[in-house]
KEKOL-554097 format. One record per residue (C-alpha): residue in one letter; x, y, z; residue number from 1. Coordinates in nm, 4 decimals. Each point is the difference from the previous one (the first is absolute). Layout:
KEKOL-554097
<r><residu>A</residu><x>X</x><y>Y</y><z>Z</z><num>NUM</num></r>
...
***
This chain:
KEKOL-554097
<r><residu>M</residu><x>3.7140</x><y>5.6620</y><z>-2.5182</z><num>1</num></r>
<r><residu>M</residu><x>-0.2751</x><y>0.1629</y><z>-0.2023</z><num>2</num></r>
<r><residu>K</residu><x>-0.2393</x><y>-0.2873</y><z>0.0860</z><num>3</num></r>
<r><residu>S</residu><x>0.0754</x><y>0.0342</y><z>0.3717</z><num>4</num></r>
<r><residu>S</residu><x>-0.0558</x><y>0.3761</y><z>-0.0122</z><num>5</num></r>
<r><residu>L</residu><x>-0.3300</x><y>-0.0472</y><z>-0.1822</z><num>6</num></r>
<r><residu>S</residu><x>-0.1227</x><y>-0.2509</y><z>0.2575</z><num>7</num></r>
<r><residu>A</residu><x>0.0901</x><y>0.2376</y><z>0.2821</z><num>8</num></r>
<r><residu>A</residu><x>-0.1881</x><y>0.2809</y><z>-0.1718</z><num>9</num></r>
<r><residu>L</residu><x>-0.3132</x><y>-0.2116</y><z>-0.0528</z><num>10</num></r>
<r><residu>R</residu><x>-0.0113</x><y>-0.1327</y><z>0.3566</z><num>11</num></r>
<r><residu>P</residu><x>-0.1468</x><y>0.3190</y><z>0.1540</z><num>12</num></r>
<r><residu>L</residu><x>-0.2593</x><y>0.0167</y><z>-0.2784</z><num>13</num></r>
<r><residu>T</residu><x>-0.1056</x><y>-0.3592</y><z>0.0705</z><num>14</num></r>
<r><residu>L</residu><x>-0.0416</x><y>0.0761</y><z>0.3698</z><num>15</num></r>
<r><residu>V</residu><x>-0.2069</x><y>0.3073</y><z>-0.0789</z><num>16</num></r>
<r><residu>A</residu><x>-0.2297</x><y>-0.2001</y><z>-0.2321</z><num>17</num></r>
<r><residu>L</residu><x>-0.0441</x><y>-0.2780</y><z>0.2578</z><num>18</num></r>
<r><residu>T</residu><x>-0.0785</x><y>0.2539</y><z>0.2716</z><num>19</num></r>
<r><residu>A</residu><x>-0.2603</x><y>0.1623</y><z>-0.2254</z><num>20</num></r>
<r><residu>V</residu><x>-0.1714</x><y>-0.3361</y><z>-0.0669</z><num>21</num></r>
<r><residu>L</residu><x>-0.0088</x><y>-0.0913</y><z>0.3698</z><num>22</num></r>
<r><residu>G</residu><x>-0.1299</x><y>0.3440</y><z>0.0851</z><num>23</num></r>
<r><residu>A</residu><x>-0.2826</x><y>-0.0356</y><z>-0.2519</z><num>24</num></r>
<r><residu>C</residu><x>-0.0963</x><y>-0.3391</y><z>0.1451</z><num>25</num></r>
<r><residu>A</residu><x>0.0052</x><y>0.1348</y><z>0.3537</z><num>26</num></r>
<r><residu>S</residu><x>-0.2162</x><y>0.2984</y><z>-0.0894</z><num>27</num></r>
<r><residu>A</residu><x>-0.2650</x><y>-0.1996</y><z>-0.1893</z><num>28</num></r>
<r><residu>P</residu><x>-0.3174</x><y>-0.0126</y><z>0.2152</z><num>29</num></r>
<r><residu>T</residu><x>-0.1165</x><y>-0.3395</y><z>0.1229</z><num>30</num></r>
<r><residu>Q</residu><x>-0.3433</x><y>-0.1025</y><z>-0.1281</z><num>31</num></r>
<r><residu>Y</residu><x>-0.2327</x><y>-0.1797</y><z>0.2428</z><num>32</num></r>
<r><residu>Y</residu><x>-0.2718</x><y>-0.2312</y><z>-0.1270</z><num>33</num></r>
<r><residu>T</residu><x>-0.3118</x><y>-0.1596</y><z>0.1457</z><num>34</num></r>
<r><residu>L</residu><x>-0.2172</x><y>-0.2856</y><z>-0.1238</z><num>35</num></r>
<r><residu>A</residu><x>-0.3198</x><y>0.1603</y><z>0.1264</z><num>36</num></r>
<r><residu>A</residu><x>-0.2654</x><y>0.0567</y><z>-0.2661</z><num>37</num></r>
<r><residu>S</residu><x>-0.0822</x><y>0.3652</y><z>-0.0678</z><num>38</num></r>
<r><residu>D</residu><x>-0.3685</x><y>-0.0739</y><z>-0.0578</z><num>39</num></r>
<r><residu>N</residu><x>-0.1374</x><y>-0.2508</y><z>0.2502</z><num>40</num></r>
<r><residu>P</residu><x>-0.3817</x><y>-0.0009</y><z>-0.0059</z><num>41</num></r>
<r><residu>T</residu><x>-0.1706</x><y>-0.0651</y><z>0.3333</z><num>42</num></r>
<r><residu>V</residu><x>-0.2951</x><y>-0.2361</y><z>0.0271</z><num>43</num></r>
<r><residu>Q</residu><x>-0.2879</x><y>0.1669</y><z>0.1813</z><num>44</num></r>
<r><residu>G</residu><x>-0.1869</x><y>-0.1601</y><z>0.2898</z><num>45</num></r>
<r><residu>A</residu><x>0.0657</x><y>-0.1327</y><z>0.3485</z><num>46</num></r>
<r><residu>A</residu><x>0.2885</x><y>-0.2436</y><z>0.0295</z><num>47</num></r>
<r><residu>R</residu><x>-0.1030</x><y>-0.3534</y><z>0.0890</z><num>48</num></r>
<r><residu>F</residu><x>0.3490</x><y>-0.1328</y><z>0.0587</z><num>49</num></r>
<r><residu>G</residu><x>0.3638</x><y>0.0975</y><z>0.0403</z><num>50</num></r>
<r><residu>I</residu><x>0.3042</x><y>-0.0543</y><z>-0.2210</z><num>51</num></r>
<r><residu>N</residu><x>0.3381</x><y>-0.0812</y><z>0.1503</z><num>52</num></r>
<r><residu>V</residu><x>0.2889</x><y>-0.0311</y><z>-0.2479</z><num>53</num></r>
<r><residu>H</residu><x>0.2272</x><y>-0.1311</y><z>0.2712</z><num>54</num></r>
<r><residu>D</residu><x>0.2795</x><y>-0.1744</y><z>-0.1865</z><num>55</num></r>
<r><residu>V</residu><x>0.1833</x><y>0.1037</y><z>-0.3198</z><num>56</num></r>
<r><residu>T</residu><x>0.3233</x><y>-0.1665</y><z>-0.1143</z><num>57</num></r>
<r><residu>V</residu><x>0.2131</x><y>0.1140</y><z>-0.2943</z><num>58</num></r>
<r><residu>P</residu><x>0.3198</x><y>-0.1461</y><z>-0.1522</z><num>59</num></r>
<r><residu>D</residu><x>0.3184</x><y>0.1166</y><z>0.1740</z><num>60</num></r>
<r><residu>A</residu><x>0.1495</x><y>0.1136</y><z>-0.3325</z><num>61</num></r>
<r><residu>V</residu><x>-0.2600</x><y>0.2780</y><z>-0.0391</z><num>62</num></r>
<r><residu>D</residu><x>-0.0669</x><y>0.0794</y><z>0.3661</z><num>63</num></r>
<r><residu>K</residu><x>0.2199</x><y>0.3104</y><z>-0.0068</z><num>64</num></r>
<r><residu>A</residu><x>-0.0460</x><y>0.3722</y><z>0.0494</z><num>65</num></r>
<r><residu>Q</residu><x>0.0944</x><y>0.0558</y><z>-0.3649</z><num>66</num></r>
<r><residu>L</residu><x>-0.2120</x><y>-0.1118</y><z>-0.2932</z><num>67</num></r>
<r><residu>M</residu><x>0.1527</x><y>-0.3234</y><z>-0.1287</z><num>68</num></r>
<r><residu>I</residu><x>-0.0170</x><y>-0.0192</y><z>-0.3796</z><num>69</num></r>
<r><residu>R</residu><x>0.0534</x><y>-0.2821</y><z>-0.2481</z><num>70</num></r>
<r><residu>Q</residu><x>0.1401</x><y>0.0937</y><z>-0.3388</z><num>71</num></r>
<r><residu>S</residu><x>-0.1856</x><y>-0.2837</y><z>-0.1755</z><num>72</num></r>
<r><residu>G</residu><x>-0.2533</x><y>-0.2693</y><z>0.0778</z><num>73</num></r>
<r><residu>D</residu><x>0.2542</x><y>-0.2833</y><z>-0.0220</z><num>74</num></r>
<r><residu>S</residu><x>0.2636</x><y>0.1754</y><z>0.2117</z><num>75</num></r>
<r><residu>S</residu><x>0.0729</x><y>-0.1426</y><z>0.3439</z><num>76</num></r>
<r><residu>A</residu><x>0.1688</x><y>0.3216</y><z>0.1145</z><num>77</num></r>
<r><residu>V</residu><x>-0.1778</x><y>0.2915</y><z>0.1650</z><num>78</num></r>
<r><residu>V</residu><x>0.1548</x><y>0.3464</y><z>0.0078</z><num>79</num></r>
<r><residu>P</residu><x>-0.0708</x><y>0.2615</y><z>0.2711</z><num>80</num></r>
<r><residu>L</residu><x>-0.1040</x><y>0.3482</y><z>-0.1075</z><num>81</num></r>
<r><residu>N</residu><x>0.1630</x><y>0.2043</y><z>0.2744</z><num>82</num></r>
<r><residu>G</residu><x>-0.1823</x><y>0.3167</y><z>-0.1017</z><num>83</num></r>
<r><residu>S</residu><x>-0.3418</x><y>-0.1732</y><z>0.0038</z><num>84</num></r>
<r><residu>R</residu><x>-0.1268</x><y>-0.1307</y><z>0.3330</z><num>85</num></r>
<r><residu>W</residu><x>-0.3193</x><y>-0.1270</y><z>0.1588</z><num>86</num></r>
<r><residu>A</residu><x>-0.1749</x><y>0.2431</y><z>0.2335</z><num>87</num></r>
<r><residu>G</residu><x>-0.0020</x><y>-0.2735</y><z>0.2661</z><num>88</num></r>
<r><residu>S</residu><x>0.1276</x><y>-0.3558</y><z>0.0195</z><num>89</num></r>
<r><residu>L</residu><x>-0.1211</x><y>-0.2086</y><z>-0.2929</z><num>90</num></r>
<r><residu>Q</residu><x>-0.1894</x><y>-0.2348</y><z>0.2324</z><num>91</num></r>
<r><residu>D</residu><x>-0.1801</x><y>0.2958</y><z>0.1592</z><num>92</num></r>
<r><residu>E</residu><x>-0.0756</x><y>0.1517</y><z>-0.3399</z><num>93</num></r>
<r><residu>I</residu><x>-0.1633</x><y>-0.3237</y><z>-0.1185</z><num>94</num></r>
<r><residu>Q</residu><x>-0.1795</x><y>-0.0624</y><z>0.3284</z><num>95</num></r>
<r><residu>K</residu><x>-0.1486</x><y>0.3495</y><z>0.0213</z><num>96</num></r>
<r><residu>T</residu><x>-0.1012</x><y>-0.0001</y><z>-0.3659</z><num>97</num></r>
<r><residu>L</residu><x>-0.1652</x><y>-0.3428</y><z>0.0168</z><num>98</num></r>
<r><residu>S</residu><x>-0.1834</x><y>0.1042</y><z>0.3178</z><num>99</num></r>
<r><residu>A</residu><x>-0.1264</x><y>0.3240</y><z>-0.1519</z><num>100</num></r>
<r><residu>N</residu><x>-0.1061</x><y>-0.1736</y><z>-0.3211</z><num>101</num></r>
<r><residu>L</residu><x>-0.1889</x><y>-0.2789</y><z>0.1761</z><num>102</num></r>
<r><residu>V</residu><x>-0.1687</x><y>0.2382</y><z>0.2430</z><num>103</num></r>
<r><residu>S</residu><x>-0.1215</x><y>0.2180</y><z>-0.2870</z><num>104</num></r>
<r><residu>R</residu><x>-0.1201</x><y>-0.2928</y><z>-0.2124</z><num>105</num></r>
<r><residu>L</residu><x>-0.1785</x><y>-0.1838</y><z>0.2800</z><num>106</num></r>
<r><residu>G</residu><x>-0.1289</x><y>0.2890</y><z>0.2114</z><num>107</num></r>
<r><residu>A</residu><x>0.1872</x><y>-0.1483</y><z>0.2962</z><num>108</num></r>
<r><residu>I</residu><x>0.1954</x><y>0.1384</y><z>0.2950</z><num>109</num></r>
<r><residu>N</residu><x>0.3783</x><y>-0.0166</y><z>0.0038</z><num>110</num></r>
<r><residu>I</residu><x>0.0733</x><y>-0.1511</y><z>0.3414</z><num>111</num></r>
<r><residu>Q</residu><x>0.3665</x><y>-0.0790</y><z>-0.0495</z><num>112</num></r>
<r><residu>G</residu><x>0.1584</x><y>0.0117</y><z>0.3438</z><num>113</num></r>
<r><residu>I</residu><x>-0.3292</x><y>0.0839</y><z>0.1777</z><num>114</num></r>
<r><residu>T</residu><x>-0.0544</x><y>-0.3084</y><z>0.2129</z><num>115</num></r>
<r><residu>G</residu><x>-0.3031</x><y>0.1360</y><z>0.1871</z><num>116</num></r>
<r><residu>N</residu><x>-0.2249</x><y>-0.0003</y><z>-0.3065</z><num>117</num></r>
<r><residu>E</residu><x>0.1201</x><y>-0.3464</y><z>-0.0954</z><num>118</num></r>
<r><residu>Q</residu><x>-0.1693</x><y>-0.1384</y><z>0.3099</z><num>119</num></r>
<r><residu>K</residu><x>-0.3459</x><y>0.1083</y><z>-0.1211</z><num>120</num></r>
<r><residu>L</residu><x>-0.0038</x><y>0.0644</y><z>-0.3737</z><num>121</num></r>
<r><residu>P</residu><x>0.0102</x><y>-0.2728</y><z>-0.2661</z><num>122</num></r>
<r><residu>V</residu><x>0.3426</x><y>0.0236</y><z>-0.1647</z><num>123</num></r>
<r><residu>W</residu><x>0.1744</x><y>-0.1161</y><z>-0.3147</z><num>124</num></r>
<r><residu>L</residu><x>0.3692</x><y>-0.0624</y><z>0.0648</z><num>125</num></r>
<r><residu>V</residu><x>0.2152</x><y>0.0381</y><z>-0.3126</z><num>126</num></r>
<r><residu>Q</residu><x>0.3499</x><y>-0.1421</y><z>-0.0473</z><num>127</num></r>
<r><residu>T</residu><x>0.2035</x><y>0.0534</y><z>-0.3168</z><num>128</num></r>
<r><residu>T</residu><x>0.3348</x><y>-0.1453</y><z>-0.1050</z><num>129</num></r>
<r><residu>F</residu><x>0.1557</x><y>0.1488</y><z>-0.3126</z><num>130</num></r>
<r><residu>H</residu><x>0.2198</x><y>-0.2396</y><z>-0.1952</z><num>131</num></r>
<r><residu>R</residu><x>0.0646</x><y>0.2679</y><z>-0.2617</z><num>132</num></r>
<r><residu>F</residu><x>-0.0170</x><y>0.3770</y><z>0.0242</z><num>133</num></r>
<r><residu>D</residu><x>0.1744</x><y>0.0905</y><z>-0.3224</z><num>134</num></r>
<r><residu>M</residu><x>0.0374</x><y>0.3431</y><z>-0.1559</z><num>135</num></r>
<r><residu>I</residu><x>0.1370</x><y>-0.0496</y><z>-0.3513</z><num>136</num></r>
<r><residu>L</residu><x>0.1109</x><y>0.3331</y><z>-0.1424</z><num>137</num></r>
<r><residu>N</residu><x>-0.1900</x><y>0.1153</y><z>-0.3104</z><num>138</num></r>
<r><residu>K</residu><x>-0.1927</x><y>-0.3268</y><z>-0.0074</z><num>139</num></r>
<r><residu>A</residu><x>-0.2261</x><y>-0.1094</y><z>0.2877</z><num>140</num></r>
<r><residu>A</residu><x>-0.0771</x><y>-0.0404</y><z>0.3678</z><num>141</num></r>
<r><residu>V</residu><x>-0.0431</x><y>-0.3655</y><z>0.1010</z><num>142</num></r>
<r><residu>L</residu><x>-0.1468</x><y>-0.1458</y><z>0.3199</z><num>143</num></r>
<r><residu>D</residu><x>-0.0190</x><y>-0.3637</y><z>0.1035</z><num>144</num></r>
<r><residu>A</residu><x>-0.1687</x><y>-0.0405</y><z>0.3384</z><num>145</num></r>
<r><residu>T</residu><x>-0.1508</x><y>-0.2688</y><z>0.2171</z><num>146</num></r>
<r><residu>W</residu><x>-0.2724</x><y>0.1433</y><z>0.2224</z><num>147</num></r>
<r><residu>R</residu><x>-0.2285</x><y>-0.1332</y><z>0.2713</z><num>148</num></r>
<r><residu>V</residu><x>-0.3288</x><y>0.1424</y><z>0.1271</z><num>149</num></r>
<r><residu>N</residu><x>-0.1107</x><y>-0.1359</y><z>0.3368</z><num>150</num></r>
<r><residu>P</residu><x>-0.3461</x><y>0.0828</y><z>0.1416</z><num>151</num></r>
<r><residu>V</residu><x>-0.0352</x><y>0.0595</y><z>0.3743</z><num>152</num></r>
<r><residu>R</residu><x>-0.3524</x><y>-0.0041</y><z>0.1532</z><num>153</num></r>
<r><residu>M</residu><x>-0.1451</x><y>-0.0490</y><z>-0.3484</z><num>154</num></r>
<r><residu>G</residu><x>-0.2217</x><y>-0.3026</y><z>0.0611</z><num>155</num></r>
<r><residu>S</residu><x>0.0365</x><y>-0.2590</y><z>-0.2733</z><num>156</num></r>
<r><residu>R</residu><x>0.2505</x><y>0.1957</y><z>-0.2135</z><num>157</num></r>
<r><residu>S</residu><x>0.3304</x><y>-0.1828</y><z>-0.0484</z><num>158</num></r>
<r><residu>A</residu><x>0.3580</x><y>0.1064</y><z>-0.0623</z><num>159</num></r>
<r><residu>R</residu><x>0.1336</x><y>0.0068</y><z>-0.3542</z><num>160</num></r>
<r><residu>V</residu><x>0.3550</x><y>-0.0170</y><z>-0.1373</z><num>161</num></r>
<r><residu>C</residu><x>0.0790</x><y>0.1063</y><z>-0.3565</z><num>162</num></r>
<r><residu>Q</residu><x>0.2928</x><y>0.0941</y><z>-0.2217</z><num>163</num></r>
<r><residu>T</residu><x>-0.0326</x><y>0.2833</y><z>-0.2535</z><num>164</num></r>
<r><residu>R</residu><x>0.2362</x><y>0.1345</y><z>-0.2640</z><num>165</num></r>
<r><residu>I</residu><x>-0.0485</x><y>0.3504</y><z>-0.1398</z><num>166</num></r>
<r><residu>Q</residu><x>0.1869</x><y>0.1876</y><z>-0.2728</z><num>167</num></r>
<r><residu>V</residu><x>-0.0648</x><y>0.3626</y><z>-0.0912</z><num>168</num></r>
<r><residu>P</residu><x>0.1858</x><y>0.1598</y><z>-0.2940</z><num>169</num></r>
<r><residu>A</residu><x>0.2061</x><y>0.3097</y><z>0.0845</z><num>170</num></r>
<r><residu>A</residu><x>0.0964</x><y>0.2902</y><z>-0.2217</z><num>171</num></r>
<r><residu>G</residu><x>0.3469</x><y>0.1557</y><z>0.0130</z><num>172</num></r>
<r><residu>G</residu><x>0.1364</x><y>0.1468</y><z>0.3206</z><num>173</num></r>
<r><residu>V</residu><x>-0.0145</x><y>-0.0702</y><z>0.3717</z><num>174</num></r>
<r><residu>D</residu><x>-0.3233</x><y>0.1935</y><z>0.0635</z><num>175</num></r>
<r><residu>A</residu><x>-0.1892</x><y>-0.2158</y><z>-0.2495</z><num>176</num></r>
<r><residu>L</residu><x>0.1488</x><y>-0.3178</y><z>0.1468</z><num>177</num></r>
<r><residu>V</residu><x>-0.1121</x><y>0.0887</y><z>0.3537</z><num>178</num></r>
<r><residu>K</residu><x>-0.3472</x><y>0.0843</y><z>-0.1343</z><num>179</num></r>
<r><residu>S</residu><x>-0.0177</x><y>-0.3442</y><z>-0.1637</z><num>180</num></r>
<r><residu>Q</residu><x>0.1083</x><y>-0.1683</y><z>0.3229</z><num>181</num></r>
<r><residu>S</residu><x>-0.2683</x><y>0.1936</y><z>0.1878</z><num>182</num></r>
<r><residu>Q</residu><x>-0.2540</x><y>-0.1213</y><z>-0.2559</z><num>183</num></r>
<r><residu>A</residu><x>0.1202</x><y>-0.3581</y><z>0.0496</z><num>184</num></r>
<r><residu>I</residu><x>-0.0607</x><y>0.0333</y><z>0.3767</z><num>185</num></r>
<r><residu>S</residu><x>-0.3433</x><y>0.1443</y><z>-0.0806</z><num>186</num></r>
<r><residu>L</residu><x>-0.0821</x><y>-0.3016</y><z>-0.2176</z><num>187</num></r>
<r><residu>L</residu><x>0.1167</x><y>-0.2366</y><z>0.2739</z><num>188</num></r>
<r><residu>S</residu><x>-0.2328</x><y>0.1890</y><z>0.2365</z><num>189</num></r>
<r><residu>D</residu><x>-0.2875</x><y>-0.0643</y><z>-0.2439</z><num>190</num></r>
<r><residu>V</residu><x>0.0779</x><y>-0.3720</y><z>-0.0003</z><num>191</num></r>
<r><residu>I</residu><x>0.0153</x><y>-0.0226</y><z>0.3802</z><num>192</num></r>
<r><residu>A</residu><x>-0.3140</x><y>0.2117</y><z>0.0447</z><num>193</num></r>
<r><residu>G</residu><x>-0.1837</x><y>-0.2282</y><z>-0.2432</z><num>194</num></r>
<r><residu>A</residu><x>0.0972</x><y>-0.3030</y><z>0.2082</z><num>195</num></r>
<r><residu>I</residu><x>-0.1474</x><y>0.1713</y><z>0.3071</z><num>196</num></r>
<r><residu>D</residu><x>-0.3258</x><y>0.1457</y><z>-0.1333</z><num>197</num></r>
<r><residu>G</residu><x>-0.0580</x><y>-0.2241</y><z>-0.3015</z><num>198</num></r>
<r><residu>H</residu><x>-0.0771</x><y>0.2765</y><z>-0.2485</z><num>199</num></r>
<r><residu>T</residu><x>0.2834</x><y>0.2564</y><z>-0.0243</z><num>200</num></r>
<r><residu>Q</residu><x>0.1233</x><y>-0.0064</y><z>-0.3594</z><num>201</num></r>
<r><residu>V</residu><x>0.3628</x><y>0.0252</y><z>-0.1105</z><num>202</num></r>
<r><residu>Q</residu><x>0.0458</x><y>0.3224</y><z>-0.2006</z><num>203</num></r>
<r><residu>A</residu><x>0.2862</x><y>-0.1205</y><z>-0.2177</z><num>204</num></r>
<r><residu>G</residu><x>-0.0791</x><y>0.1925</y><z>-0.3170</z><num>205</num></r>
<r><residu>N</residu><x>0.1410</x><y>-0.1142</y><z>-0.3328</z><num>206</num></r>
<r><residu>V</residu><x>0.3716</x><y>-0.0137</y><z>0.0744</z><num>207</num></r>
<r><residu>A</residu><x>0.0553</x><y>-0.1284</y><z>0.3548</z><num>208</num></r>
<r><residu>Q</residu><x>0.0209</x><y>-0.3755</y><z>0.0521</z><num>209</num></r>
<r><residu>V</residu><x>-0.1521</x><y>-0.1614</y><z>0.3107</z><num>210</num></r>
<r><residu>Q</residu><x>0.0553</x><y>-0.3735</y><z>0.0322</z><num>211</num></r>
<r><residu>S</residu><x>-0.1246</x><y>-0.2323</y><z>0.2749</z><num>212</num></r>
<r><residu>L</residu><x>0.2539</x><y>-0.2732</y><z>0.0781</z><num>213</num></r>
<r><residu>G</residu><x>-0.2387</x><y>-0.1922</y><z>0.2223</z><num>214</num></r>
<r><residu>C</residu><x>-0.2153</x><y>0.0250</y><z>0.3136</z><num>215</num></r>
<r><residu>H</residu><x>-0.1071</x><y>-0.2315</y><z>0.2788</z><num>216</num></r>
<r><residu>S</residu><x>-0.1826</x><y>0.0218</y><z>0.3307</z><num>217</num></r>
<r><residu>G</residu><x>0.1943</x><y>-0.0156</y><z>0.3213</z><num>218</num></r>
***
């Protein structure tokens, strides 16, 4: 009898505690993140060609509104952070950031979706397929991407297909992890820009790892 009475007395307290937890979760503000670099230097001079990042593909497991986080590098599971979301779709975030980075590095014009200019201006078409877009909490951001640059009205220039793997260490917290992923996209932009102009250098620093997994023409 005493046990039954005690359970009945605790039940309202349990409901109150659960309501308080749910209320705290509901009131926590959602954080929105972007991959865009905060400092994107612009190359001076008249543009000689256009850039069209017209195709970006990411793995279905991470193509969500929420940030999808791995707890460890060898974990196959990704966990959504419901209070941390991308400012736009992940594909759009990558596409816009790659476009802005390449335009700034090459002094080009972003003509994505502007078909009129494509009929007159020499253009580099850029396609990117991400095999990995991993955000490993308190450890690193990892990219593994196959990319293709295809010259249009560029004379003797030929298309090139390459695969690049990039890993950037990340400090603790979600903000630092997104910053590392943004840096990884920036490094990928360096690699692609170098394939186009032949002299852009990869600014990897001492900690980021940039690995070429092979290239060929075509």
